[in-house]
N, C-alpha and C positions, 0 to 999 in steps of 0.2 A: 252573511255568512255564519255557520254555528260556530260553537265554539267548540265543537270537538273537532276539527280537522287537524289531522296528520300532522306535526312537527315534523321537519326534516334531520334524516338521522345526522349525529353526528358525526365529523371527517375524523378518523386517529391517522395516528403516526403508522406512517410504519418503520418496524427496526431490523436494524441488521440483526444474523443469528447472534453477534458478541454482547448485543443489547439485549438482547431474548430471553441468552444465559443468563445477565448480569442482573434481568428483572426477578427469572427461577430461582438462581440460585441467594438473592432477596429473601424470599417468601420460603424457600425448604432451609435453606442455611441458618439464616438472621430469624429467623419466628414472624418476620413481620406479616400483614396482611395482608391479601390479594388485593380487597381493596383498596390500601392505601397506594403502594407499588403503580395498580392501574391508573391513578388518579396522577401519581407527581409523575410518572411513565408518557403522560396522556394514552394512554390504551387501555381497550376493552378489557372489562372483565371476564369475557369468554375468551378473549385470546388468552388472559396468560395462563386463565385455568388445562387451554389446550396446548399449550405450552408446558405447562407442569406433565401433563398426564403421558407429551410425546418424549418429556425430556426422562424420565420413569423407565417409557418403556423401551427407548429407542438411545438414548444418552446424546451425546451433541446432537448429532445426525438427526435427531428426530426434531432440531427448532430448523433445520431446514430445507422441513416439512413444503413443498404449497400443494395446499388443498385445489389448485387446480391438476396438480401431476400425482397418481396414485405415489406413495412413498411403501416401498415398502424392500427392505436393505436384503444385499442379496444372499448375502449369509443364510437368511430366514428362509428365503426361499426355496433354495437348495435343501434345506434343510424339511420343509414344509414337503419338495417333491420327492423326497427318500423318502419321508413316513408316507407319503401315499403308495408311493408303488408299494411297500410294504405290503401294506392293508388289501392294496387289489390281489396281490400273490397269492394272501393268505386267504382271500375270498375266493378268490378261482379253484383254491386246493380244493377247498370246501363242499362249492360245486360240484366237482369230483367227488369228492367222499360219497356229499351224496347221494351221485346217480348210479355208487359202485353198490350202497347200502340198498335203493330200490332195488337194482339189480337182483340182490339176493334175498332181499325181502320174496319178492314174483318168484324165486328160484326153492324158495322153503316153501310159499306156498301149491307151485305144481308137487311137489313132494310130498304131501302131506299125507 
């Protein structure tokens, strides 16, 4: 067998939302290093980085994010739909304006 065989992946603990929050706050509020907290809690460094990002974006709710299910707060979804509807309305208005301008341009050419 060669010396380059893959090592099995380390199994980390699954933490509750409160335990995740505690780890995140250790880094953000107490200034501890991510690696130090990850080792202490027996979690991956990548997990704590993701939790910090989600906490900054969504608050405590972001820590209940399950990567197998999409996480988008309802409020954010509604805001985005409203924004997209506004954009679509303006786009359609601009298409109408372009059609009117094309007709006017054709009219001017005919009457030159």
